[in-house]
N, C-alpha and C positions, 0 to 999 in steps of 0.2 A: 793605591795599590790594592786595598781590600776590595774595592769595587770591581777590579779586573778579575780577581780570584773568584768573587761571587758570581760574576758573569760566566766565567769558565766552568764553574761547578754546575750552574744552571743549564748551560748548553750541554754538558755531558749527561746531565740527568734526563734531559728530554730527547736526546739522540736515540734513534731506533736501536733497539736491542740493549739499551743501557741498563735496564732493570729487567731481570728475568724472574723476579719473585711473583708468585701467583697472587692475584687479588683476593682479599678476604671474601668469603661467601657467607651470606647470612643463613642462619639455620632455617630450614623450612618451617613455615608457620602452620600450625594445625588448622585445617579447614573443616568446618562443620558441614557435613553433608545434609542439605535441607531438601526434603522431598517436595514435590509440587503440591500445592494445596488441593488440587483436583485434576482429574484427567478430562480431556476434551476430545470429542470425535465429531467430524463433519460428515454430512450426507447431503448431496452426492459428493463424489471426489473428483469428477471431471464434468466439464460443461462447455458447450460451444454456443456463442451468442454473437451479436453484432453491436456496434457502438450505438448508444442511445436506448438500448433495450433494458428493461428491468427484469431481474430474475431473483429467485428466492432459494435459500438453503437453510438447513437447520444445524445446530450444534447441540450435542448432548454432553452436559457437564455432570460428571459423576464423582461423588465423594467415595473414594476407595478405602477410607480409614474406618476404624471402629468408633470414632468420636464424631458427633455432629460438627458441622462447620458453618460459621456465619461470617458475614462481612466479605464475601467473595465478590470480585469484580471481573467481568468478562469484557474483552476489547477486540474489536474487528480490525484486521490489518490487511492491506493490499500491497503486493510487491510485484514490480515489473521484472520479468526474466530477461528481457532484451535490453542492451545498454542504451538504446535510443529512446526508451519509454520513460517519460517523466510521469510519476504517479502522485497525485495529491489525494490521499484517502478520503478527505472531507468532501471531495467532489463525488465520490462513489456512494457515500451514505452520510446523512446528517446525524444519524443515531448509531454511533460506533461503540459507545461504552454503556454497559448494562450492569446495574447493581443487583445482585442476586438475593433472593430470599434464603434463609438458612436451609442448609442441606442436611438431612438426617444421615446417620452412619449408613454407608453403603447405599445411599439414596442418589437420585439423579433428577435433573431438570432439563427440559428442551427449550432452546431459544430459536425463534424464527428470525432470520435476517433477510431483509430485502435491500438490494443494491442496484445501482444503475451503471452499466458499462460505459465508461467515459473514454478510455483509450483502447486503441486496437493493438493486437499483438498477443504475446504469451504472458500471462499473469498468474499469480498465485494469491489466493485469499486464505487466511488462517485466523484462528481465534486464540487469544491468550487468556489465562485466568491467573489471578493473584489475589492475595488477601489484603484487605485495607490496612491491617496492622499485624505485627507479630512475625512476619517472615519476609525474606528477600526472594523467595523462590517464585518462579513463574512457570506455569504449565502451558504448553503450546499444543495445539491440535495438529492433526494430519492436515494436508493441504487440499484445497479445492483448486484444481488446475483448470485455468480458463484459456480458451482460444477465442479471442474477440476479433471478429472480422470488421473491416471498414464498412460503413453503411453507404451504399450507393443510392443516391436519390436523383430522380428526374427533376425535382423541383427544390433545389437547395435554397433555403431561406424564403420560400414562398414567392419567388420572382417569376415563375413560369407564366401566370396569367398576364403579367405586365409585359413580358418578353413577347408574347403572342399578340396581345391586344394593341400594343403601340404601333407596330408596323401595319397591322390590319386597319387600324383607324386612319393612319396616314394615307394608305392606298384608297380607302373609301373617300376621304376628303379630296384627294387628287382627282378621283373619278368624278365626283360631284362638281368640282371646279371645271373640269374639261367639258362635262355635259352642259353646264350653264353657259360656258363660252360659245358652244355650238348653237345653243338656242338664241343667244343674243346676236348672232351674225345673220 
């Protein structure tokens, strides 16, 4: 009998609208606002290229604080804006992480980046900066917007000489065989 009462009470408790008491809310936790370790600016901000082409751009990393900063790390990121683009940033550049020399207060440094366009479509490149220790903040640059066109080649994979020479060789051999047959008659 007690099992039936327990089952009835459980069913009543989980029935829709059975409990109208509000759920307890946790108190908001204090969040420490951490500023980015440095600001980053890219130049240029737009670029058009085609698949397979190498291009370069620079990032200026600036220490906006009154204190020198050391242990900063810059990282290059590539993002596809079209849903059909699969981007593997390692294919674009083998050197995507740079460890920076100390930056004096209000000082800056410029980094040159060279990448190779691997995918066609609309893409974005940006650089992030963080400290190796002491902060969870990450500073992100403005974007370098890319329009990468497909590369159209007349000779994909270097096959054009073979595609032209094979039929030409066969025609020449057939012509020589026919000429020799005529001479032997």
